[in-house]
N, C-alpha and C positions, 0 to 999 in steps of 0.2 A: 828601278826608277819608273815612274808612271809615264805613259805615253799619251800625249794629248790626242783625243779622238777627233777633235775639231780640225786637225791638220789634214789637208788634202787639197782638192781642186778649189774649195771655197775659202781656204786660208788666205789671209791677206795682211794688210797693214796692222789692223787691230790685233790679230793673233800674234804677229811678229813682236809687237811691243808689250803685250800683256801676258804672254806665255811664261810659265814658271821656268826659270833658268835651268832647273834640274831635268826638265823633260828632254827626252832623246828622240830624234827623228831619223828616218832613213834618208839617204841621199835623194831619193825620188820625192819624198815629202818636202825636203828643203828646196828642191828645184821648183816645186809647186808654189811654195811660199815666195821664192824669188820672183817668179813670173807674175803672180798675183799682186805682189807688192808694187811692181812697176805698172801694172794695169791700173791699180787704184791710184797711183801717183799721177798717171796720165789723166784719169777721170777727175781728179781734184783740181787740175789745171783748167778744165773746162768750166767756165762760169755761166752766169745767167745770160750774158750777151754773147752767145755762141758765135754770132755773125762777126762780132768785133775781133774775137781771138782765133777764129777758125783758121784763117790764113797764116798768121804767125805760128800758131800751134802746129799746123801741117808742115811749115818750113822747118821748125825746130825738130819735130819728130823725124822728118826726112834726113836732116843733118845728123841727128844722133844715130839713126840706122846706118847711114852711109859711112860714118866714121867708126862704126861698131861699138860705140859707147854704150848703147842699150844692152848689147850682149855682155859687155864687160861688167856693167852694173848688176845684171841678172846673175852672172857668175860670182861676183863678189858677195852679193846677198846670200846666194846659195851656200857658199863656203863659210860665210860668217855664221849662219844659222846652224849649219852642219857641225862645225868644229867648236863653236862657242868659246872663243879664246878669252882668257882673263883680261887681256888688253886689246880690245877690238880695234882701236885706232891704229895701234902699232901693227896689228895683224893686217889691216887693210893697206897700210903703207907698204909693207913687205910684199903683199900680193901684187900691188901695182908696180913696184920695182921689178919683181920677177916677170911680170907681163911685158914691161919695157925691155928687159934684158933679152927675153925670148924673141921679141920683135926685132931687136938689133941683130941678133944672131941670124935670124932668117934673112934679113936684108944683106948681110955680109956674105951669105951663101949664094945669093942670086947673082 
């Protein structure tokens, strides 16, 4: 199967949605796609009136970082692109349930 030569540090939202489903990526390449997807998502939020949204955007970003949601989303995108499951929504639900289970186990050990 062909490997997409565009995947790497410059891969992002466009590559994620337009790449042929049969392309295979290394885990490192998938990690780059996940990181760049979130960067481009953040940039899409920034509009023409930067002054108007800068404060709410900063607060939202801080919240997402403090709660580790950004890390979770990056990890989910990476796994999704790497494994390419037939049923992506079910896959994501299972991954989130596993994440919750591991969190509960860690809390009970403390």
